[in-house]
N, C-alpha and C positions, 0 to 999 in steps of 0.2 A: 503495499499499499505505500500509496505517496504523504509523506509527510510535510507538514506547515506549522506556520503557529499557532495555529486553532489546534493543532493534533496533538504538539508540543506541550499547549496549556493543557490538555486533557491530562495528560501523562504525568505533569507535574501534579494535577489536582485527585490525582488517582494514587501516586505514590506519598504523597501528602495521608493520603487518609491513610494507606496501609501502614505508615510512620505513626500512626496515631491509635489506630489498632492493637499497636506493639505497646505501644506504651504507655493506655488505658485511658486516653484524652480523645474527647468528643470533638471531629472538624464540621464544619458547615460546609459545605460542596457550592461552590459558585458555578451557576447556569454559563453553558456554553457560551462564548462572546458571538459565535452566530448562530441561531437557534437551527436546533437539528430537524429537518424535516416532520411534517405532523403524520406521514405516511408512515405505521408502523415497522413496514418492511424496509424502509430505507433508513431507519433508527437503528434494524439490527444490525444493521453494515458498517454502522459510526464507532468507532473505538474497541471492534472485538477483540485483538489484538494489543492495541496502544495505551491499553489499562491494565494489560494482564501482566504480572511478573514474570520475568524473561523465561525462557522451555531453561528445565536443570536435566532431562534425561533425551534419550532419542525417540521418545515416543510423544512425547511433546512437541520437540523441534519438528518432524512431521506433519502433526497436527495443525502448526502454526502454519506450515507451508502450503498445507490443503486448503489452510483459509486463504491466504493469498493469491492461490491458481485456482481453485475453483469453487470460494464462496464457502467452503464445508465449516460451520459453524467451531471454531475453537474453545469457546468459554463453555466450562463445567458447573461447578458449582461456587463460582466466582460470583460476588455481587456486581451487577448493575449500576454502578453509582450515576444520579439524577444529574451529573456535567453532559453524558453521552446520550439523553432521552430529552426529546421531547417534554414540554414543561405541562402542554394542555391537552386532555383529551379530545378528539372529534368526536361529532358523530360518526362516522367511518370505522372509529376503532371502538365504540362500543358496540356498533352491528358485529364487525369481527369476531369480537368475544363472543358472540350469541352463537354466531351462525360455526365458529369452532367444534362447541358442545354441541350443537345441532348434526351435523356430518358425523363428529362422530359414532353419534348414538342411533342413528337413523338406520340401524343396521341387524343384520338377522340374531344374531347372539344374545339380541332385546326382546324380539320376538320369542325366543326362544322363551323367555322369562316367560309368558305371557300362555304359552303351552302348558304352562305347569299349573295355573289354576283352575281348568277343569280337569287336567289328564289327573295330574298328584294329589289336588286337595281337592278335587271334587264340586268344584263350586260352580254354581250356574253362572251363564255368558253375562245377563245384567249383572250382579255384584260382584264378579270378577273385571268386567270393565271400571264400573266406578271404582272399586279399589287398588288397583295397577295403577290407574289415571294419579288419584290422590296420593298414593304412595310413592309415584315417580316425582311430582314436587315435593312432597313432603323431605324424600330424600336429596333431591338437588340443591336442596336449599343449604346443607353440608357443605358440599362442592362452593356453593355461591358466598359464602361466608370466608372458608380460608381463602379463597381463590383473591380475594378483595386486596389481601396482604400481598399480593406478586406486584402490582405496579406499586405500593407504598412503600415497600420496604427494597425493593431488586433484589430481592432472596428466593430462591427455591423453596418450595414448602416445608423439604425435612430441614432444612436451614431455621426456618422461623420456627420449627420445631425444638429446636435449642432454649428457646426464649422462655420457651414452659416449660419441657420437658429436664432441662438441663442439659451438659456437654454428653453427657456416659450415656444416661438413661432414656435421649432422643435416640440412640443409636436401635433399641429396641423397635421404635417407630421405624426404624429405617430398614430393618429386618423386614418388619409387617409387610410393609408397603413393595418392595423386591418380590415378595414371596405373593402379593396381590397380581401385582404388575406382571411377572412373567407367568401367572393360574393363569389369569384372563388370555396372554397371547397365546399360552397352548389351546386354547378351547378355543381361541379365533380362529387359528390357523388350522385345528383339526375340524371344525364344523366348515370352513371352507376348502377344505379335504373330501370333506363328506357327500356336499354339494356336490362339487366337480367330478367326482366319480361317479356318484350318479346318474349325473348327466350323461356321464361317456360312458356308460355301461361298464364292459372290461378292459375298455383301452385304455383306461386310465384310473391308478388306484390310488388311494389315498395317500398313499405317503408323496407319491406325485406332487397331490394338488396341493397338500400342507409344505410342503418344499415350494413350490411357485409363490405362495400367498409369503411364505417367511422370507422370500429373498425380495419380494415386491416392499416390504416393511423396512428392510435392511437398509434397502438406495434412499427410501425415502429418508429415516430417521440418522445415516449415516451426516446427511446435506443439514442437518438439524432446524433452528426454529423457522430460518425461513422458507424452506420448500415446503415443512410444516401447514405452516400459516398460509402458505397457497394453495394448497395440495386440499384442505380441509375449506377452504372457501369455496368450492366448487365440487367437490366430492359428496354432498350430499343431492346435486339434482337429478344424477342416472338413480342413485336410491330411491326419491322418490316418487318418480316417475315407473317405476318398475314395481314399488308397493302399494301406490294405489292399481296400475296393472292387476295386482296379485290379487287385492280388495273386490275387484271387480269381478276379477276369474272365479273365485273363490267364493264370495259374499251369497251367492243365493242359497250354498247349504251351511252357514252358518246358523246354530238351533237357539232361536230366542226364546226359545218355551223352558230350554234347560235349567231345571231346579239345582236347589244347593241340596247335595247329598246326605242324607243323616238324621239324625236327632237333632232338638234346638242347642243343646251343647257343644256337642260334634260341629253343627253348623258356624257358632259364634266360635269357637277354636279356629276349625279352616281356614275362615273368613281372617282373623286376626292374622295368622301364620300367612296368607297370602299376601298379605298387607304390609307385612312386615318382611318378608321378601324381596317386592316390589320397592320397599324403601332398601333396604340394602345393597340391592343393585345399583343403585341412581348413586348412592353415599358415598359408593368403596373408591367415586374418583378422588375424596378429598384427600389423601395425603399426598396431590399429584396436581392440585385442580393448580397452585399457584404458580407452577413449572412455564407455564405457558404465555404470562403476564409480567415477567419481570423488564420485556424491553418497551411496554406499555407506557407513558406521562407520567411522573410519580402524584401529580398533581390530580388523577384521573378521581371522580367520584366514588366512593366505596357503596354508596348504596347505589349507583347505575351498575358498578360491577357485580355486585350482587344482585341486581334485577335481571342485568342480560344473560350473565351465567346459571340462575336458578332456571328462568325461562329455556332458554339455551336446551339445555339437558330434560328438564323435564316436559319440555313437551314433545321430545325428539321419545323419549323414555314412553313417556304416555301413549303415544301414537305407535309406536313399536308392540307396546303389552297388549291394547286392543285388536291388533289386527291376531295376534298371537290368538289371544283369548275366542278371536271367533274361529280360527281355523281348529282348534281342539275341541272347539264344542262340536263341531261336525265330526268329529273320528269316527265317534260312535256310531252316527247312521251314513257313515260313508264305508263302505269294507275295503274301498282301494285306498283309502289314506290312510285306514286303520293296519292295512297290511303292510302300507310302506311305512309306517311309523315303527312297526315291529320289527323289521326287516334289517332297515338301516338307518333307524332314527332322526332324529329331528331335519337333517340334513336330504334324507331322502322323503320326510313328508311334504315339505317346500316344495321340493321337486316334482311329487306326485298335482299338487295343490295348480302348479304352472300345466301339468300335461294336458287339460281340454286345447290348450293355444297350442301344442304340436311342437314344431320346432324352434318356435316364437318363445316358445313357453322354456324351451332350453336355454335360447339366447338370454331371458330374463333372469333364469337361475344362477347361468358366469354371472353376469352382471352384480346379483344379490352377494354371491361368494366371494367375489371381488373385492366387493363392497365393503366386507370384513377388517378389510384390510386399514381402512379409516378409522376402526375402530381401535386397531390394535397400535397406529405407530403412535398415540400418546403415551399409551402404557410404556411401550418399547421405551421410546425416550424417556420417561422419567425414571425408569428403572435403571438406567444407567447413570443419571446422575445420583441416585441412592448408594449407587456400590462406589462410588467416590468419597462416600457421605462416613464410608465403615469405619475409616483408618485412615491417618497420614497418609502413608507410603501407596494405600488405592486411591486418593486422590491426586498422586502424583500421576498414573494414570490416565490418560486425556478419555473422555467424555466418548471418542468413536471406536476405541478401545471394548469400552465395559459395550458399547452397542452391540459389536459382537459376540462378544463373552452373551451376553443378554438370549440373542437373536438364537447362537446355538445351542444354548438350556435349553427351552422352550420345544426346538425344533427337535432333537434328539430327544426328550421326554414323549413329545408328542408322534412321532415315529416307533418307538420301541416299545409305547405302552399304549398306544392308538386304541385297543380293545376295551380297554378297562381305566385310564389315566380322566376320561373327559366326565367319568361318573365320581372318581374321587374328589377330582378337584371343584366338580362342582356345589360337594356338600363341603371340602376345606374350605373352600370361597366365602361360603356364608358364613362361615365359623368365624373369618376374620372379619368380616362387618362388623361384628361388637367391639373389636379393637378402635376402628372408627369415630363410633358413635363417643367412646371415650375419650379419644384425641380430642374430639371437637367441645365434648362439655370443660373439659379442661383449659381449651384453650379460650374459650370464651367468657369463663371465670378470671385466667390471668389476667386479660388485657380489660374484663371493665369492673372488675373490685378491685384487684391492687396493683396494676401499672399506673394507673392516674396519680396514686398516692405515692408514689416510687419514681419517679419521673417521667414514665412512659417507654417506649424502645429506643435504645441508641441503635438504628439497623448499621451501623455503621463496623460495630462491633461486631459482626456475625461472627468472627472467624477467632473473639477473643476467649478463651477458656475460663481465662479471669473472671469476666466481666459476668458470664452464664450463671442464673441458678445453678444449686447443686443437683434439685431434683428429688432429693428425698420425700416431699409431700407431692409432690407429681407423682412419681412410682408408687407409693404405695396405696392412693387412690387408682391408678389404675389398677395396680392386683385386686381394690376390693372392687373395680367393678368386674373385673372378669368373675367374681366371686358372685354377681350377680348374676351376670352372662350363663355361669354354670348352671347355677338355679336353677332361671327360668327357659334355658334352650331347650330344644324338641330336635333331633337329627337324628340320619339312620341309625349312627353309632354310638348315640347316647341323646338321655332324657333326663334332663335336671329335675329333682323333687316337684318344681310350682311347675314346671312344662306337662306335671302327669294329672293336673288336678284338674283340667277341663276335655272334655270328652277321649278322642286316644291321644291327644295330647296338644299341647299348644306352642308354638315360639315365642317367649317373652324375653329370649334373651338380650336384644337391641334395647327394650325401655327400662329392664333391670339394672343395664350395664352401664348405662347412659346416666341414671338416676342413682345408682351407687355409688356411683366414680362425683357426682356433681354434687353431692350431699357430704361425702368423705373432705374431698379438697379442703374448701375455705378453713374450717380447722386447723387442718394439717399445715398449710401454707401461713397462717398466723405464727403458728408456733414457731414455724421453720424461720420463720423473716425475724419473729424475737427473739431465737437463741442461736441462729445461723447468720441470719442478715442480711442474705442474700437467696 
């Protein structure tokens, strides 16, 4: 990149910020002399290398070289200073925030969540559609809140977690996030492989379809945030068109009169469990939600960021959930759909729904399969950043290295265990949703109860261990929240004592985990501040 007086001023400002971080003092950053363009994609290219520390190893030098030659994002977990960002958000900035979440989630994996209402919980169509739509927006509020820290702080989501959880305990959250994001990546590419194999018959195996999806994901994520935003800006268009076609061709077979099965207590339990499943699928994005906003203007309205994220994510999830509910309601009355589902799973059921359209239906199925890449890209990007936060030496390896590692891990697991891992991870990822609500509860209380009394957050000290809380209160409340989750969970492998109280079982893990941790944290944090001091 070409250096001029302005870039030198950026470098000086950033070096000052780093020096202040080491010395434990606060620095007020000066705005860039020539305002950064309001286009967030242009802002991404400003100062990516200039404000970063010099490379210290071969991998970092290659990352910097790729940034200069091909625009590959060199930045990993390092903070994006205010000086290299536009100061005020535009309407286009806010629109993009909503669009990336809509694009990433108007995909087939969320249609499967809708399948589970009638097929697993035996909830009727009307009940399931209402519950899933409401659950989508409730769940989307979690990422909506946490994402607002991205423009405000310039820090990635799991870096922000340090300010609540502490330097060392925050790594527990990092581990959970890696498992969640790579687990969903595994599900995405497996489902894509299922669909492509079902369309092609015996000419294409699930393994080949899985690898195709993984390669496309890898290419986009390697280039980083700029290509990510560009891809997600348009990815929703073919998906929405194809899903509307799916509604048209399968809609006549939706069973609008299907009832919720069971006694009254069983019905209540199944409705509640399905509602919280819908919540957990949307709220699972919380640990990565700020990662995609760090280049946006620091003076972005937090309320607008919350609203755009919640609406974009909630609308896409509600839309796809309800399509899944409709198709699943027709499985009982349509033998072809039932046979396809029993033989080839959710991917085969989708292909069967498109079957009346002939070869055009196969084309639509392929579009849906490739659309899963849009859902996989954000999670893979976030997982790579989380790897860097596991330890100082891991952080010295660039984001692009960890991107390759993450894709290889879930691709190998998907290919090796394709017959069983899909079901295993579906159950396991529901369990990890309990962690997310605990994290949201603790962050809310830390920000609104404790930080106003202690000077707020000093975002420039993101990498200063001496500034961060010890995390004793947060980790204790975190464990107490898990006690609530275990007491209330209802999963195939375990049902807690409170989960057994209604019907055949009810999943109360999410509300109990959140409430237990929320009640425990304030007194513990008061004691920590009194006796420890931070």
